[in-house]
C-alpha positions as CSV (number, residue, x, y, z in Angstrom):
1,M,10.7,-15.3,-3.7
2,S,12.6,-12.3,-2.1
3,V,10.3,-11.4,0.9
4,R,12.2,-12.9,4.1
5,Q,10.0,-15.4,5.6
6,T,11.8,-14.0,9.2
7,H,10.8,-10.6,8.3
8,I,7.7,-11.2,6.3
9,I,5.4,-8.7,7.9
10,E,7.9,-5.8,7.5
11,D,9.1,-7.0,4.1
12,C,5.4,-6.9,2.7
13,E,4.9,-3.6,3.9
14,R,7.8,-2.3,2.5
15,C,7.0,-3.9,-1.2
16,F,3.8,-2.5,-1.0
17,E,5.1,1.3,0.1
18,A,7.8,0.9,-2.7
19,L,5.2,0.2,-5.4
20,F,3.3,3.4,-4.3
21,N,6.4,5.2,-4.5
22,A,7.1,3.8,-7.7
23,K,3.4,5.1,-9.2
24,I,4.3,8.7,-7.3
25,S,7.6,9.1,-9.2
26,G,5.9,8.0,-12.6
27,G,3.9,11.5,-12.9
28,V,0.9,13.1,-12.0
29,P,-1.8,12.6,-10.6
30,W,0.2,10.3,-8.2
31,S,3.3,12.9,-7.8
32,R,0.7,15.0,-6.0
33,W,0.8,12.6,-3.4
34,E,3.5,11.0,-0.9
35,T,3.9,8.0,1.1
36,Y,4.1,7.1,4.6
37,L,5.1,3.7,6.3
38,G,2.5,3.3,9.0
39,F,-0.4,5.9,10.1
40,P,1.4,9.3,10.4
41,E,0.9,10.2,14.2
42,E,-0.6,14.1,14.6
43,D,2.6,15.7,14.7
44,V,3.4,14.3,11.1
45,L,0.3,14.8,9.4
46,S,0.6,18.4,10.9
47,Q,3.8,18.7,9.0
48,L,2.7,17.5,5.4
49,E,2.3,19.1,2.3
50,K,0.8,16.6,0.3
51,P,-1.9,13.8,0.5
52,V,-0.6,10.9,2.0
53,I,-1.2,7.0,1.4
54,Y,0.0,5.2,4.3
55,T,0.3,1.5,4.8
56,E,-0.1,-0.3,7.8
57,S,1.2,-3.6,8.6
58,P,0.0,-6.6,7.5
59,K,-1.8,-9.2,9.5
60,Y,-1.6,-13.1,9.0
61,I,-5.1,-14.7,8.6
62,E,-4.2,-18.3,7.5
63,E,-2.0,-20.6,5.8
64,I,-3.1,-21.9,2.2
65,K,-1.6,-25.5,1.3
66,Q,-2.0,-27.4,-1.9
67,Q,-1.6,-31.0,-1.7
68,G,2.0,-32.0,-1.8
69,G,3.4,-28.4,-1.8
70,L,4.5,-25.8,0.6
71,G,2.1,-23.4,1.9
72,L,1.7,-19.9,1.9
73,G,0.6,-17.3,4.2
74,L,-2.7,-15.5,3.5
75,Y,-2.4,-12.1,5.1
76,Q,-4.7,-9.1,5.3
77,M,-3.6,-5.2,4.9
78,Y,-4.8,-2.0,5.3
79,F,-3.6,1.0,3.6
80,G,-5.2,4.3,3.2
81,A,-5.2,8.0,2.0
82,W,-5.7,11.2,4.4
83,D,-5.9,14.9,3.2
84,D,-6.7,18.0,4.9
85,R,-8.1,20.9,2.9
86,K,-4.5,22.8,3.1
87,T,-3.8,20.2,0.6
88,G,-7.1,19.2,-1.2
89,G,-9.8,18.0,0.7
90,P,-12.6,15.8,-0.2
91,E,-12.2,15.7,-3.7
92,E,-8.5,14.9,-3.4
93,I,-9.2,11.8,-1.7
94,N,-11.9,10.6,-4.2
95,I,-9.1,10.8,-6.7
96,I,-6.6,9.4,-4.6
97,S,-9.4,6.5,-3.9
98,S,-10.0,5.9,-7.6
99,Y,-6.2,5.4,-8.5
100,I,-5.8,3.0,-5.8
101,L,-8.7,0.8,-6.7
102,Q,-7.6,1.2,-10.7
103,L,-4.5,0.2,-9.4
104,F,-5.2,-2.9,-7.5
105,R,-8.5,-4.0,-9.6
106,N,-6.4,-3.8,-13.0
107,T,-4.4,-6.8,-12.5
108,K,-2.4,-6.2,-15.9
109,T,-1.0,-3.2,-14.3
110,L,-0.4,-4.3,-10.7
111,H,1.6,-7.0,-11.8
112,T,3.7,-5.0,-14.5
113,T,4.8,-1.9,-12.5
114,T,8.3,-2.1,-11.1
115,F,9.6,-0.7,-8.1
116,S,13.2,-0.8,-5.9
117,V,13.0,-1.7,-2.4
118,T,15.6,-2.5,0.0
119,L,14.8,-5.6,2.3
120,G,17.6,-6.3,5.2
121,G,20.5,-4.7,3.3
122,T,19.7,-6.3,0.1
123,S,18.5,-3.9,-3.1
124,Y,16.1,-5.0,-5.6
125,S,15.2,-2.8,-8.7
126,G,13.0,-3.3,-11.3
127,K,10.6,-5.8,-9.2
128,T,7.0,-6.3,-9.1
129,L,4.9,-7.7,-6.4
130,T,5.0,-11.1,-8.0
131,D,8.8,-10.9,-8.1
132,M,9.1,-10.5,-4.5
133,G,6.7,-13.4,-3.9
134,I,3.5,-11.2,-3.3
135,V,0.3,-12.4,-4.8
136,V,-2.5,-10.1,-4.4
137,Q,-5.8,-11.7,-3.9
138,G,-8.3,-8.8,-4.4
139,I,-9.1,-5.2,-2.5
140,R,-12.3,-4.1,-0.7
141,D,-12.8,-0.6,0.1
142,T,-13.6,0.0,3.8
143,G,-14.7,3.3,3.1
144,E,-14.1,6.8,5.1
145,K,-12.6,7.0,8.7
146,A,-13.7,9.4,11.1
147,T,-11.1,12.1,11.9
148,E,-10.8,14.3,14.9
149,D,-10.8,17.6,12.8
150,I,-13.9,18.0,10.2
151,K,-11.1,19.3,7.8
152,E,-9.2,16.1,7.6
153,F,-10.5,13.6,5.2
154,R,-9.5,9.8,5.7
155,H,-10.1,6.8,3.3
156,E,-9.0,3.1,3.7
157,Y,-8.9,-0.3,2.0
158,E,-8.5,-3.8,2.7
159,I,-6.4,-5.9,0.4
160,M,-5.5,-9.8,0.7
161,F,-2.5,-11.3,-0.5
162,M,-0.7,-14.7,-0.2
163,A,3.0,-14.3,0.3
């Protein structure tokens, strides 16, 4: 396990961001998007030139224990896609949504996608989520989220994972 238990929230969030960055650097259509750690504030959103996949901090749910073994934490994490008419619109959000769902529903692809990430000054290359000690349990589409501007589009997802 490479995620540090003393920094597990930050490390897990950075691993998911690195996973998305790996997909983005892999080519079209992912390369049409960018990632952002946390939900971008309004001043950041107004400067973006591409649709964004953002990650939010995981939330601890409970400890999962097996008889005689060490427990793993069960976490819930939200991430989503944001876009406006300058960079695509509702059609682009639907494409992003489809690719995100496909990535997390296709466990073969999810568990073989490698990425590079730096956690606490230590760099890891060619790692998967499983290599980093993260096991995704499932994804749920939580739907469209309201935005202040009718020209903005936002869609969120919830994943459950153990680490």
